N, C-alpha and C positions, 0 to 999 in steps of 0.2 A: 575461617578460610572457606574457599569454594568447596562444596561437597563433590568429590570426584566419583562419578558413576562407574569408573573403571576399577574400583577396588576388587580384590580377587573374586572372580566368578568361577564357579565350578558346577557344571551340569553334565548331562550325558554327552555333550559334544564340545564343551569348553574345557581346555586344560587349565589347571591352576597356574596363575601368572603373578609376577610382581605387580604392584600397583601401577596403573597407567601413568600416574603423576611422576613416579620415579623413572619409568621407562622414557616418557616424553622428555623429562629433564635431562636424562643421560644423553639421548640422541641430540637434543638441542645444544648441550654444552660442548659436544664434540666440535661443532663448527664455530665456536665463539672464543674470543680472547679471554684471558684470565679475568679481567674486569668486564663482566657482561653488561650490556645495555638493558635497561628496562624494556619490556616488550608487551604488546597487547595482542589479544586474539584477532583473527580476521574479521570478526563482527564489528570491531571498532576501527572504522576507516572514515575518510571524508564522506560526507553526504549521509551519514547514518541518521536514523530516527530513534529517539529515546521515548519510551512509553510514558505518557503523561499520567499524573495522579497516582503513581505507584513508586515504592522505593526502587532505586536504580543501582543495581550491582555493577561495579566496574572491576575488572580483574586482569591479571596477567602474570608475568614472570620477571624475575630479577635475581641478582646474587643473593644467596642466603644472608639475611640480616640487613639487606639494603633498605634504606628509608625511601619510601615512595609517597609522593604528594600528588593528589588528584584535584584539579580545579575546574569547576564548571559554573559559569555565571557568577553568582555571589557565594557559591559553596566551595569550601576547601576541606578535603579529608586527607588524613595522613595515616600510613600504616607501615609495617616492616615486613619484608619478605620472610617467609617461613624457612626452616632448614631445607625444605625441598625446593626452595626458590619460587614459591607461589605467593601471591598477594591478592587481597581483595578489599575493596571498600564499598560501602553502600551509601549513595547520595540520597538526600531527602527528595520526596516527590516534587516534580517541577510542572509548571504550566506552559501552555503554548506561548511562543514568543518569536522574536526574530532569530535568524540563523546565528548560531553561537560557536564558540571554540571550546573543545574539551582538551585540557592540557594535563599531561601526565609527566612527572619529573622524578628522576632518580639520579644516577650518574649522567644520564642524558635526558633530554626533554623531547616528548612527542606532542605534536599539536594536531588534533583532529578537527578539521574545519568544516563549515557549512553543516553544523549539527542542528537538526530540528527536534522539537518535542511534539509528539502527536500520538497516533494510534498505531501499534505494531501488531501484526497478525502473522501467524505461521500458516502456510499453504502446503498441504501435504496429501499424500495418497499415491495412486498409481497413474496409469497413462492419461486418463482424462483430466487429471490435475496437471500432469507434466505437459500436456498438449500445448504447443506454443501458439502465441497469437498469430504468427505468420502463416500457420496452417489452418486457421479458423475462418468461419464464414465472414465475408466482407472484410477481410484482413487489411486490404490496402487503405480503405477509408479510416479504419480504426487506428492504424499505425500513423497515418498522415496527421491525425488530430490528437496524437497521444502526448505531445509535449506538456508536461506539468511538473514544475519544480517542487510541488508539494506532495508528490508521490515518489517514493524511493524504492528501489528493487534490489533484492539480495538473493542470489541463487546458490544453494549449497551443492557443491560438486558431488556426483554419485560416488559413494564409497561404501563398500562392504567391509565389515570389521568384526573380529572376534573379541575385541576389547574396546572399552569406551574411549572415544577420541576426545581430546580436550581443545582442539583448534580446528579451524576450517579455512582452507586457502581460497578465499573469495573476497569480493569488495562490494560495497554499496554503490549503486548507480542511480543517477537522476532519470526519471521516466522521460523518454524522448524517442522520436522515430529511430534513432540509432541504437537504442538499448532495449526497447520493449519487444521487438519481433520475436526474440528467442525466449521471452519470459512466458510463464504460465498464463494462458488466455483467461481461464477462470479466475486466477488470482488477480490479473490486471482489471478485469471487469468488476470484480468485487471491490478492489481498491478505488477504482474510478468512481463507482457509485457512492461508496462510503465517504470519499473526500468531497464529492459534490454535495451530498446531503448534510453531512456533519460540519463541513467547512473547517476541516482540521488536516494537518499533514498526516500522511499514511505511509508506514513502512511495511513492506511485504517481504517475507522470508519464504522462498519457495524451496521445499525439501521433499521431492517426490521422485518416484521411479516406476516406470511402466511395468505392469505385470506382477507387482509385489503384493503378496498376501498380507493380511493384517498382522499375522504373528511375527513378521520380521520387523515390525515397528513397535514391538513390546519389549520391555526389559527382561533380562535373564531372571531377575528376582521375581518378577510377577509371574512368569511362566513356571519357574522352578518350584514355587511354593504351592502349586496346585496339582494334585495327583492326576486329574484328567488331562491337563495340559502336558504334564510329563509323559503320560502314556500316549496320547494321541498326536502330540506335536513334537516334543523334544526327542522322544525315543524313536520316532519315525525317520528322523534325519539321517543317522548313520547308515542304515540299510539303503536309503535313497542315494546317499553319497557313494556307497559301494557300487550300486548298480550303474550310477553315472560314470564312475571311473572305469568300470568294465566296458561300458559302451564307448567311451573315448578311446580305450585301448584298441577295440575292434575297428573303430573309425580310422585311427592312425594306421593300422595294418592295411586297411582297404586303400587308404590314400597313398601309402608308400608303394603298394603293389601296383596301383594304377600308374603312378609316376614311373616306376621301373619298366612298365609295359608301354609307356608312352601314350596311355589312354586318358581320356578326359575324366575328371573327377569333380563333380559339383555337389556332392552330398554335404549337407550342413553339419557342422560339428555339433554333437549333442549339447543341449542347453544345460548349464549348471543348475542344480536344484537350489532353491532358496534355503539358506541357513536361518533357522529361527533366531530372532533378536538382532540380526546383523545390521539392519538399517537403523534401528534404535541406537545401537552402539556407534555406528559410523556417521549418522546424519541427524540424529536428534540430540544425543549426549553433548556434542560440542556447542549446542545452542543454549544449554542450561548454564547459568541462571539468568540469561538476558531477559529483561523485563518485557512482557508481552501482554496484550489484552486477551488473546485467545487464539483459536485455530479454526481454519476451514479445511474440510476433509472430503475428498472424492475418491472413494475406494470401495471395494466389495466384489467386483467382478471376479477376482481371483479366489474368492471364498465361496462362490456359488457352488452348491452341492453340499455345503456344510452349514446350512442356515441355523440349525439348532445350536451348534457350537458357536456360531457368530454372535448370537444373542449375548453370550457371556464374554466372548473374546473382545468384541467391539466395546462393550462397557468397561472391561478391564483395561483396554488400551487408553480410554479416556481417563480413568482413575489413575492409571500409571503416569500419564503425562502431567496430570494435576499434582501428583505427589512429587514428581521430579522438579517441577517449578515451585512447589510449596504454595500453590494457589488453589484452594478448594473451590473457588468460584470461577475458575478458568472456563470461559465460554467456548463451547465446542459446537461447530456447525457443520453438518454433513450434507452430502447430496444423495438423494435417493437414486438408485440405479435407473438409468435411462431405458426406455423401451428398445428392444433389439430382438430380431428373429433368428439369431445365432447363425447368420450366413446361409440360411436354408433357401433363400431366394424365392420364397413362396408368394403368390399374389395375395392381396388383402382379403379376398373372399374366402380363401382357404384358411388363412390365419383365424378369421372370425367365424368359421363354419360352425363350431361347437365349442363350449367351454372345456378346457383341459387343465390338468395339473401343471404346475410351473415351478421349477426350482428357482428361477429368476424372481418370481413373485414371493417365494418364501424368504429370499434374502432381503427383499424390500421390507417384508413384514418384520424381520429381525432388526433392521435399521430403525423402523418406526417404534418397535418395542423399547429399544434403548433410548430413543428420543423422548418417549413418554415417561420412562421410569427414572431417568437421571435428571437432576436439576441443571439448568443452564445448558441444555443440549437442544439444538434445533435441527430441522430437516427441510431442505429445499426440494420440493417436488417438481419433477421435470417430465411428466408423462406426455407433454405436448412438444417436446423438442428432441425426441429420439430419432434415430435413423434405422429403419427396418433392416437394412443390409450392412450396417457398419456399427461396430461396438464403440466407435469414436464419433459421436455426432458433432458436427463442426459448429453448430450454433451455441456458442458459449456465453453470449451476452446475457440471455435470461438466467443462466445458471449463476453467474457471478452477481447479477443484480438481485436475485432472490436470496442469495446468501447475505447480501448487504442488508436487505429488508429484515431478515431474521436477526442480524446483528443489532440493528436499530431497536428491535424489541427486547432481545435478551441481554445484550451487553450494555445498552445505553438507556433502556427503560422508556423509549419513546412510545407514545400512544398512536401507533400506526398499525394498519392491517398488514402484518409482515410474515405471518405463518399460515401455511395452507390449512384448510379445514380437514378435520380428522374424524373418523367414526367414533361415536360415543355409545350408542345403545341401539338395540333393535327389539321390537315386539311383534308377535305373530298372532294372527287371528282373522277369521272371515276370509281365508284364502289369500291374505295379503301380509306383507311385511312393512312395518313402519320403521324406517331407519333414521336416526337422529345424529346430528353432527355438532362438534364443538368448533370454535374459532371460525365462524362463518362470516364475521364482519357484518356487512349490511344485508347479507343473505346469500342464497345460492342461485345459480342460473345455468341453463344449458346453452352452450355455444355451438351453433351449426345444426339446428333441428332438434329432433327428439333425443332424449338421453340415451347414451350407449354405454356398454361395458358392464351392465348389471346382469348377474346370473342368479337363479333361485333354484332351490332343491327341496324335496320333501325328505321323509325318513329314509328313502332308498339311496339318498346322497348322490343322485344323478342330476347334475346341474344342466339347466337350459337357459338360453338368453331370455331375459325378462323385459317386460314393459316397466318403465319407471317414470314417475311424475313428481314434480316438486309440490310439496304441500306446506305452505307457510314459509317461515324464514329459514328453518334449520332441519326440515324433515323431507325425506323422499319416500314415496309409496312405491313398493315393488311388488309385481304380481305376474302370473302367467296362467292362462286357462287350464293348462294340463297339470299344474301343481296345486291340488286342492287344499293341501295342508302343509304349507311351507314351514321349514325348520331352519333354513340357512340362506344367507345372501352373500354373494361375493361381488366385488367391484374392481375392475382393472386387474383381475387375477390371471395374468398371462405374461409370457416373455415379452410380447409386444402388445401391450394393452391399447385398445382403441377406445378412448373415453373422451367425454366432452363436458364434464361437470366441473364448474368453477365457482369460486366466490365471486360476488359482484365486484370485488376489488381486483379480480384478474388472476387469482392464484388457483391452480388446479387442485382438486381434492385428492388426497393421498389414497392409493389403492388399499383395500382391506378385505377381510372376511369376518363374518360373524360366528362361524363355526369353529369347533376345536377338533375337527376330524383329523385322523393321523396324517402327518405330512409325508411327502414322498422321499424325504432325505433323512437318513439316520444320523444321530449325533456323531460327532467325530469325523474322521476322514472317510 
């Protein structure tokens, strides 16, 4: 049977409950006649895409003991609904082919039409993943040319939950000018590039929510079993919730007093704090165990200031999702945080006046650390498409396309230059630093004049902007006349890095530092 992630959770903020399967079944049965029809989750609708080359779980609900038959192409699988009214079969892996019909029969028969077999990817994160195509750069042209029956879209409705949900009220849609405007721009551009280059049907499942921190996308088990997470994340929620409730009570008093006095009241209602695990339970759990190839992830802005913690938390999120799907090779592709000057509206010469510490850079470093240490994890670097004065850069095309390049390398084993160059090592001597890189492809190049974004420091740890020159295929020489004995180099270490070092294949080099000087952000909150 399908493993229900909503089995009793108990933590510092979750009350023990009956299993979600029993609760869902009880609610469902209230509205049904005595002989209930066989039923499928919302993931199984017309126009769906099934993941090729992997076992294909199909599941749903029926009367306890009811015989259920699932037929797809030349396969037929039979099972019996459990005492809880749940059933599940697993079809053998399928290949790409013509649109087909998925038929499920019990007392009634359901036919899911126009089913494709191809590549299925989850698109998740916060606002930059949620950001719709209609609000992105050059949206009109992209929407006008979006019709593609081999790309299918599925958007998970926003849903906070204290218990694991087992269904999602949504439908698959064929990619077209009438359906794509409200879909994730990053997801669409990723899917478009993947479909074009791999020549396969692509199914995209968008499950994202603006402003969400990573801990709301992690399961209660994963957070609850770790003492640091319990202390720093789970136990911090009840007092935050209490403060919120008090703030709402004050807000309501002020609103009512203004209304009674006939005065204008435009103060915003206090924003509800995020409950750890709530989006995993509400927006990830109902997708399991639908067969997928992997996930693309654009998140981290809401965890800035907690970079040390994010190193562990982001890695545990990936491991958590892999465990949920039972796929240890689940490919996970993330987007490195875009450059942003935190709405300070500073001119560029002020931003680049002198090197400074950056919690934004530290979060990028944490993202890179996870990508280097976990297998099948890639990072799309976008230092060239940020917006100095907007946390939501609208140029999403390069973001999606670089994620697709990474997928071609990590998920499909293509021999293409699909991952940005990364720092490998540095040696110091004769007043210079020699910095070497991995994944340079055909080599490194500066775009737009002399190299920018390199800083160098001596033992005093005072960084100054440095001269940098390319030496050979994979090495940069860094120096500054005032730093006679350098010990550290940084590149792109800023909230809004101004950099121009690329691979000759067109991928920007990921920001880095060679030092291990204490960071500006303490672990935890």
